C-alpha positions as CSV (number, residue, x, y, z in Angstrom):
1,M,-25.1,7.1,21.7
2,P,-22.4,5.0,19.9
3,Q,-23.7,3.0,16.9
4,F,-21.6,-0.2,17.2
5,A,-23.1,-1.6,14.0
6,M,-21.1,1.1,12.0
7,A,-17.8,-0.3,13.4
8,A,-18.8,-3.9,12.6
9,P,-15.6,-4.5,10.5
10,E,-13.3,-3.4,13.2
11,I,-15.2,-5.3,16.0
12,W,-15.1,-8.4,13.8
13,L,-11.3,-8.1,13.3
14,G,-10.7,-7.5,17.0
15,V,-12.7,-10.5,18.0
16,M,-11.1,-12.7,15.4
17,V,-7.6,-11.8,16.5
18,C,-8.4,-13.4,19.9
19,V,-10.0,-16.4,18.2
20,V,-7.1,-17.0,15.9
21,L,-4.6,-16.7,18.8
22,I,-6.5,-19.3,20.9
23,A,-7.1,-21.6,17.9
24,D,-3.4,-21.6,16.9
25,L,-2.5,-22.4,20.5
26,F,-4.4,-25.7,20.3
27,D,-3.5,-26.5,16.7
28,R,-1.2,-29.5,16.8
29,S,-0.1,-29.3,13.2
30,Q,3.3,-27.8,12.3
31,E,2.0,-25.6,9.5
32,S,-0.6,-23.4,11.4
33,R,-3.3,-24.5,9.0
34,V,-6.1,-23.3,11.3
35,A,-4.5,-19.9,11.7
36,F,-4.1,-19.5,8.0
37,F,-7.6,-20.5,7.0
38,L,-9.2,-18.6,9.8
39,T,-7.2,-15.5,8.9
40,Q,-8.2,-15.7,5.2
41,A,-11.9,-16.3,6.2
42,T,-11.7,-13.4,8.6
43,L,-10.5,-11.0,6.0
44,L,-13.1,-12.1,3.4
45,V,-15.9,-11.6,6.0
46,A,-14.4,-8.2,6.8
47,I,-14.7,-7.2,3.2
48,G,-18.4,-8.2,3.2
49,L,-19.0,-6.2,6.4
50,A,-17.2,-3.1,5.0
51,V,-19.4,-3.2,1.9
52,N,-22.6,-3.8,3.8
53,T,-21.8,-1.2,6.5
54,H,-20.2,1.6,4.6
55,W,-20.9,1.5,0.8
56,G,-23.6,3.6,-0.6
57,V,-24.7,5.1,2.8
58,E,-24.9,8.7,3.7
59,R,-21.8,9.9,5.6
60,S,-22.3,9.3,9.3
61,I,-20.2,10.0,12.3
62,T,-20.4,8.2,15.7
63,F,-18.4,7.5,18.8
64,N,-18.5,11.2,19.8
65,G,-17.3,12.3,16.4
66,M,-14.3,10.0,16.2
67,Y,-15.5,7.4,13.7
68,V,-16.8,8.1,10.2
69,S,-18.8,5.7,8.0
70,D,-18.8,6.6,4.2
71,S,-18.2,5.0,0.8
72,L,-14.5,6.0,1.0
73,A,-14.0,3.9,4.1
74,A,-15.7,0.9,2.3
75,V,-13.3,1.1,-0.7
76,L,-10.2,1.6,1.4
77,K,-11.1,-1.4,3.7
78,M,-12.1,-3.6,0.7
79,T,-8.7,-2.9,-1.0
80,V,-6.6,-3.4,2.2
81,A,-8.3,-6.7,3.1
82,G,-8.2,-8.0,-0.5
83,L,-4.5,-7.2,-1.0
84,S,-3.8,-8.9,2.4
85,V,-5.6,-12.1,1.3
86,A,-3.6,-12.2,-1.9
87,T,-0.2,-11.6,-0.3
88,L,-0.9,-14.1,2.5
89,G,-2.0,-16.7,-0.1
90,Y,1.3,-16.2,-2.0
91,S,3.4,-16.5,1.2
92,R,2.2,-19.7,2.7
93,D,4.6,-22.1,0.8
94,Y,7.5,-19.6,1.2
95,L,7.1,-19.5,4.9
96,R,6.8,-23.3,5.2
97,Q,10.0,-23.9,3.3
98,R,11.9,-21.6,5.6
99,D,10.4,-22.9,8.9
100,L,8.7,-19.6,9.4
101,L,5.2,-20.8,9.1
102,K,3.8,-19.8,12.5
103,G,0.5,-18.5,13.6
104,E,2.1,-15.3,14.8
105,F,2.7,-14.2,11.2
106,Y,-1.1,-14.3,10.6
107,L,-1.9,-12.6,13.9
108,L,0.5,-9.8,13.0
109,A,-1.3,-9.5,9.6
110,L,-4.7,-9.3,11.3
111,M,-3.5,-6.7,13.7
112,A,-2.0,-4.7,10.8
113,N,-5.4,-4.9,9.0
114,L,-7.2,-3.7,12.2
115,G,-4.9,-0.7,12.3
116,M,-5.5,0.1,8.6
117,F,-9.3,-0.3,9.1
118,V,-9.2,2.1,12.0
119,M,-7.3,4.7,9.9
120,A,-9.8,4.3,7.0
121,S,-12.7,5.4,9.3
122,A,-10.8,7.8,11.6
123,S,-12.5,11.1,12.2
124,S,-10.2,12.2,15.0
125,L,-6.4,12.8,15.3
126,L,-6.2,10.5,18.2
127,V,-7.9,7.6,16.4
128,L,-5.7,8.2,13.3
129,Y,-2.6,7.9,15.4
130,V,-3.8,4.8,17.3
131,G,-4.5,3.1,13.9
132,L,-1.2,4.2,12.5
133,E,0.7,2.8,15.5
134,M,-1.2,-0.5,15.4
135,L,-0.1,-0.9,11.8
136,S,3.5,0.2,12.4
137,L,4.2,-2.0,15.3
138,S,2.8,-5.0,13.4
139,L,5.0,-4.3,10.4
140,Y,8.2,-3.9,12.5
141,A,7.6,-7.4,13.9
142,M,6.9,-8.8,10.4
143,V,10.1,-7.4,9.0
144,A,12.1,-9.0,11.8
145,F,10.1,-12.3,11.7
146,D,13.1,-14.4,10.6
147,R,15.1,-14.1,13.8
148,D,18.1,-16.0,12.3
149,S,18.6,-13.4,9.5
150,R,21.1,-10.7,10.4
151,L,20.0,-8.7,7.3
152,G,16.4,-8.9,8.4
153,A,17.3,-7.8,12.0
154,E,19.2,-4.8,10.6
155,A,16.3,-3.9,8.3
156,A,13.8,-4.1,11.1
157,M,16.0,-1.9,13.4
158,K,16.3,0.8,10.6
159,Y,12.6,0.7,10.0
160,F,11.8,0.9,13.7
161,V,14.2,3.8,14.4
162,L,13.1,5.9,11.4
163,G,9.4,4.9,11.9
164,A,9.6,6.1,15.5
165,L,11.1,9.4,14.4
166,S,8.4,9.9,11.8
167,S,5.7,9.0,14.3
168,G,7.1,11.5,16.7
169,M,7.1,14.3,14.0
170,M,3.5,13.4,13.1
171,L,2.4,13.5,16.7
172,Y,4.2,16.9,17.2
173,G,2.4,18.2,14.1
174,M,-1.0,16.9,15.4
175,S,-0.4,18.6,18.7
176,M,0.2,21.9,16.9
177,I,-3.0,21.4,14.9
178,Y,-4.9,20.7,18.1
179,G,-3.4,23.8,19.7
180,A,-4.6,25.9,16.7
181,S,-8.0,24.4,16.4
182,G,-8.8,23.5,20.0
183,S,-10.2,20.1,18.9
184,L,-9.0,16.6,18.0
185,L,-12.0,16.0,15.7
186,I,-11.2,16.4,12.0
187,D,-14.5,18.0,11.1
188,E,-14.0,20.7,13.8
189,I,-10.4,21.2,12.6
190,A,-11.7,21.7,9.0
191,A,-14.2,24.3,10.3
192,Q,-11.5,26.1,12.2
193,A,-9.2,26.1,9.1
194,A,-12.0,27.6,7.0
195,T,-12.2,30.6,9.4
196,G,-8.6,31.6,8.7
197,D,-7.7,31.9,12.4
198,H,-4.4,30.7,13.8
199,L,-3.2,29.7,10.3
200,L,0.5,30.1,11.1
201,L,0.4,27.6,13.9
202,M,-1.9,25.2,11.9
203,G,0.5,25.6,9.0
204,F,3.5,24.5,11.1
205,G,1.5,21.5,12.4
206,M,0.5,20.6,8.9
207,T,4.2,20.6,7.8
208,F,5.2,18.1,10.5
209,A,2.1,16.0,9.8
210,L,2.9,15.9,6.1
211,V,6.5,14.8,6.8
212,G,5.1,11.8,8.8
213,V,2.6,10.9,6.0
214,A,5.4,11.1,3.5
215,F,7.5,8.7,5.5
216,K,4.6,6.2,5.7
217,F,4.3,6.5,1.9
218,G,8.0,6.2,1.3
219,A,8.2,9.5,-0.6
220,A,11.6,11.1,-1.3
221,P,13.5,12.5,0.6
222,F,11.9,10.3,3.4
223,H,12.5,7.1,1.4
224,M,15.8,5.9,3.0
225,W,14.2,2.9,4.7
226,I,12.4,1.4,1.7
227,P,15.3,-0.3,-0.3
228,D,17.0,-1.8,2.8
229,V,13.7,-3.0,4.4
230,Y,12.4,-4.5,1.2
231,Q,15.6,-6.4,0.6
232,G,16.3,-7.4,4.2
233,A,12.8,-8.6,5.2
234,P,11.5,-12.0,4.2
235,T,9.8,-11.7,0.8
236,A,6.5,-12.7,2.4
237,A,6.8,-9.7,4.7
238,T,8.0,-7.5,1.9
239,A,4.9,-8.4,-0.2
240,F,2.6,-7.5,2.6
241,L,4.5,-4.3,3.5
242,G,4.6,-3.1,-0.2
243,T,0.9,-3.4,-0.9
244,A,-1.9,-2.8,1.7
245,P,0.0,-0.3,3.9
246,K,0.4,2.0,0.9
247,V,-3.4,2.2,0.6
248,A,-3.5,2.9,4.3
249,A,-1.1,5.7,3.9
250,L,-3.4,7.2,1.3
251,A,-6.3,6.9,3.9
252,L,-4.1,8.8,6.3
253,F,-3.5,11.6,3.8
254,L,-7.2,11.8,2.8
255,R,-8.5,11.9,6.3
256,L,-5.9,14.3,7.7
257,L,-4.8,16.6,5.0
258,V,-7.9,16.6,2.7
259,D,-10.8,16.2,5.1
260,G,-9.1,18.2,7.9
261,L,-6.8,20.7,6.2
262,G,-8.3,20.9,2.7
263,D,-8.6,24.7,3.1
264,L,-4.8,24.8,3.4
265,H,-4.4,23.1,0.1
266,G,-2.4,26.0,-1.3
267,Q,0.2,25.6,1.5
268,W,0.7,21.8,1.4
269,Q,0.5,21.7,-2.4
270,A,3.9,23.3,-2.8
271,M,5.5,20.8,-0.4
272,A,3.7,17.9,-2.1
273,I,5.1,19.0,-5.5
274,I,8.6,18.7,-4.1
275,L,7.8,15.3,-2.7
276,A,6.3,14.1,-6.0
277,V,9.1,15.4,-8.3
278,G,11.8,14.1,-5.9
279,S,10.2,10.7,-5.7
280,L,9.9,10.5,-9.5
281,A,13.5,11.5,-9.9
282,I,15.1,9.4,-7.2
283,G,12.9,6.4,-7.7
284,N,13.4,6.1,-11.5
285,L,17.0,7.1,-11.7
286,F,18.2,4.8,-8.8
287,A,16.1,1.9,-10.1
288,L,18.1,2.0,-13.4
289,V,21.3,0.7,-11.7
290,Q,19.8,-2.0,-9.5
291,T,20.6,-5.7,-10.1
292,N,18.6,-6.9,-7.1
293,L,15.0,-7.2,-8.1
294,K,13.6,-6.4,-4.6
295,R,15.6,-3.2,-4.4
296,M,14.5,-2.3,-8.0
297,L,10.9,-2.8,-6.9
298,A,11.6,-0.7,-3.8
299,Y,12.8,2.3,-5.9
300,S,10.0,1.6,-8.3
301,T,7.6,2.0,-5.3
302,I,9.1,5.4,-4.6
303,S,8.5,6.5,-8.2
304,H,4.9,5.2,-8.1
305,I,4.3,7.1,-4.9
306,G,5.5,10.2,-6.8
307,F,2.8,9.6,-9.4
308,L,0.2,9.1,-6.7
309,F,1.1,12.4,-5.1
310,L,0.5,14.1,-8.4
311,G,-3.2,13.2,-8.2
312,L,-3.3,14.6,-4.6
313,I,-1.5,17.8,-5.7
314,A,-4.3,18.6,-8.2
315,G,-6.5,19.3,-5.2
316,T,-9.8,18.4,-7.0
317,E,-12.2,15.5,-6.4
318,E,-11.1,14.1,-9.7
319,G,-7.5,14.2,-8.6
320,Y,-8.2,12.5,-5.3
321,A,-10.2,9.8,-7.2
322,A,-7.3,9.3,-9.6
323,A,-4.9,8.9,-6.6
324,L,-7.3,6.3,-5.1
325,F,-7.4,4.5,-8.4
326,Y,-3.6,4.6,-8.6
327,A,-3.2,3.2,-5.1
328,I,-5.5,0.3,-5.8
329,S,-3.9,-0.4,-9.2
330,Y,-0.4,-0.3,-7.7
331,G,-1.4,-2.6,-4.9
332,I,-2.5,-5.2,-7.5
333,M,0.7,-4.8,-9.4
334,A,3.0,-5.0,-6.4
335,S,1.3,-8.1,-5.0
336,G,1.9,-9.8,-8.3
337,A,5.5,-8.7,-8.6
338,F,6.5,-9.9,-5.1
339,G,4.3,-13.0,-5.7
340,M,6.4,-13.9,-8.7
341,I,9.6,-13.6,-6.6
342,I,8.0,-15.9,-4.0
343,L,7.1,-18.5,-6.7
344,L,10.6,-18.6,-8.1
345,S,12.2,-18.9,-4.6
346,H,12.7,-22.2,-2.7
347,R,14.5,-23.5,0.4
348,G,18.0,-22.1,0.5
349,F,17.4,-19.8,-2.6
350,E,15.9,-16.3,-2.8
351,A,15.0,-15.4,-6.4
352,E,15.7,-11.7,-5.7
353,M,18.2,-10.9,-8.5
354,I,17.1,-9.8,-11.9
355,D,19.3,-12.6,-13.4
356,D,17.1,-15.1,-11.4
357,M,14.3,-14.3,-13.9
358,R,16.4,-15.7,-16.8
359,G,14.6,-18.2,-19.0
360,L,11.3,-18.0,-17.1
361,N,9.5,-18.3,-20.4
362,D,11.2,-21.6,-21.0
363,R,10.4,-22.9,-17.5
364,H,6.7,-21.8,-17.4
365,S,5.2,-19.7,-20.2
366,G,2.1,-18.9,-18.1
367,F,4.1,-17.3,-15.3
368,A,6.2,-15.4,-17.9
369,L,3.0,-14.0,-19.4
370,V,1.9,-12.8,-16.0
371,M,5.3,-11.2,-15.5
372,L,4.9,-9.5,-18.9
373,L,1.6,-8.0,-17.8
374,L,3.0,-6.9,-14.4
375,M,6.0,-5.1,-16.0
376,F,3.9,-3.6,-18.8
377,S,1.4,-2.3,-16.2
378,M,4.1,-0.8,-14.0
379,A,5.5,0.9,-17.0
380,G,2.1,2.3,-18.0
381,I,1.8,0.4,-21.3
382,P,-1.8,0.8,-22.8
383,G,-4.0,-2.2,-22.3
384,T,-3.1,-2.6,-18.7
385,V,-4.5,-1.1,-15.5
386,G,-1.2,0.9,-14.9
387,F,-1.8,2.9,-18.1
388,Y,-5.2,4.1,-16.9
389,A,-3.8,4.9,-13.4
390,K,-1.2,7.2,-15.0
391,W,-3.6,8.6,-17.5
392,L,-6.1,9.7,-14.8
393,V,-3.4,11.4,-12.7
394,L,-2.1,13.2,-15.7
395,Q,-5.6,14.3,-16.8
396,S,-6.3,15.7,-13.3
397,L,-3.1,17.7,-13.5
398,I,-3.8,19.1,-17.0
399,D,-7.4,20.0,-15.9
400,T,-5.9,22.2,-13.2
401,G,-3.4,23.9,-15.5
402,M,-0.3,22.1,-14.2
403,V,0.9,21.0,-17.6
404,W,4.6,21.4,-16.8
405,L,4.2,18.9,-14.0
406,A,2.4,16.4,-16.3
407,V,5.3,16.7,-18.8
408,V,7.9,16.0,-16.0
409,A,5.9,12.9,-15.0
410,V,5.8,11.6,-18.5
411,L,9.5,12.0,-19.0
412,F,10.3,10.1,-15.8
413,A,7.7,7.4,-16.8
414,V,9.6,6.9,-20.1
415,I,12.9,6.5,-18.1
416,G,11.2,4.1,-15.8
417,A,10.1,1.9,-18.7
418,F,13.7,0.9,-19.3
419,Y,14.3,-1.1,-16.1
420,Y,10.9,-2.8,-16.4
421,L,11.8,-3.9,-19.9
422,R,15.2,-5.1,-18.6
423,V,13.3,-7.6,-16.4
424,L,11.4,-8.8,-19.5
425,K,14.6,-9.2,-21.4
426,A,15.8,-11.7,-18.8
427,V,12.4,-13.5,-18.8
428,Y,12.1,-13.9,-22.6
429,F,15.5,-13.5,-24.2
430,D,18.1,-14.8,-21.7
431,R,18.4,-18.5,-21.9
432,L,19.3,-21.3,-19.5
433,D,21.4,-24.2,-20.5
434,A,19.0,-26.7,-18.9
435,P,15.8,-25.1,-17.9
436,A,13.9,-27.0,-15.2
437,P,10.1,-26.9,-15.2
438,L,8.7,-24.6,-12.6
439,E,6.3,-26.2,-10.1
440,A,4.0,-24.3,-7.8
441,P,1.1,-25.3,-5.4
442,M,-2.4,-25.0,-6.9
443,G,-3.3,-22.2,-4.5
444,Q,-0.4,-20.0,-5.6
445,R,-1.1,-20.7,-9.3
446,A,-4.7,-19.7,-8.9
447,I,-3.7,-16.4,-7.2
448,V,-1.2,-15.7,-10.0
449,A,-3.8,-16.3,-12.6
450,V,-6.3,-14.0,-10.8
451,N,-3.6,-11.4,-10.3
452,G,-2.6,-11.3,-13.9
453,G,-6.2,-11.4,-15.1
454,A,-7.1,-8.5,-12.9
455,I,-4.4,-6.4,-14.5
456,L,-5.6,-7.2,-18.0
457,V,-9.3,-7.0,-17.3
458,L,-9.1,-3.7,-15.4
459,G,-6.8,-2.4,-18.2
460,L,-9.4,-3.2,-20.8
461,F,-12.5,-2.4,-18.8
462,P,-11.5,0.2,-16.2
463,D,-14.8,2.1,-16.1
464,R,-16.4,0.2,-13.2
465,L,-13.3,0.7,-10.9
466,I,-13.0,4.4,-11.9
467,E,-16.7,4.8,-11.1
468,I,-16.2,3.2,-7.7
469,C,-13.3,5.5,-6.9
470,Q,-15.2,8.6,-8.0
471,T,-18.3,7.6,-6.0
472,A,-16.1,7.1,-2.9
473,L,-14.9,10.7,-3.3
474,G,-18.4,12.0,-3.7
475,L,-18.4,12.6,-7.5
């Protein structure tokens, strides 16, 4: 008998998609205020439902084994919805200035969140794929949301073609896993993998599935779409794309490759090492030569995905918890970084070059301080949440005897610090002849303050978040 109460967050989002669609239809204002506030309220209520339904309860499965309710689902859904609230809050003024403030943008964001929620609680290959496609189709439309932008249309087409290719490879891998296990349910797949039967076919399926997961993360060598999409899409869409979906990609990895194919860890570990080292190398080295801030952040994303993969490579509960902590921390950092680009942009001007950060301290010292915290955190400077994210991942590697991999990660982290400090040089040491004061709406200023404060507070007192991540993974 299906227990509908377990799926309350997804049911709520599905109903509110219809409500927001109808409410926006009758909204006479030109700024889709009703859609915006309803969307934000919907996501906040979804966070409450996820905590109330999933957190601290014994792992339960319903809907004929296709839906799982556990603490991991609660943390993933809380993070996804919270990051969506932040990025949509940043984006409102940006969209209004470019005549893109339409209810459809918020509907796409809600549909993407519904897809990510489904992935977070999926206990079947079919449900995982349905959630993934709901997310992907929404993101394709968000990237192409500015129909007058040729760069945006090109980025959306690249994203769509490569995304369709990766989805096809993942579906092919899932079909092999189904053929080897005789079931679509992840628990039954795990039981079959533990018996050691049909491992060759299951290993082939796992390889194709890992390629699809790596594309959704943006891990090298499946990173080709990230720089072009990040640069070509409206910054409001880039901010959304670069935050919550990365946490959803981690959900996909944990549900499919850890819960389902955890006994094949020795096989996918070697491939994950190649993905991690390649991402660290390509991300950090290519970011060094970028002058476009959005492209620099795109390559920075690739390098951070490499670090996140290191936690997964460890193959321990501590390593998975470290990867979850890293994904949450990166989402907070990325939302702030793209939020700062949005704040500095205005009608007819995109503040997407590193030089556009020149003299920010003279224009608004508070925003400059937040940018300092963001760049320090991304570089892994002590006192910020980014330091503890890297520390936990490195600790999980050392505990499993993979010291050489930890050394490689530290070397590339040192290289990565250079391009983050280059941004701060523009903020604090490059001067403008006549710096104009930087104004921003009260809502955006509040989100910036909360974002910067979260990086600092979680950097000084990370214990509670670490405990939440470890509890979610059963530690």
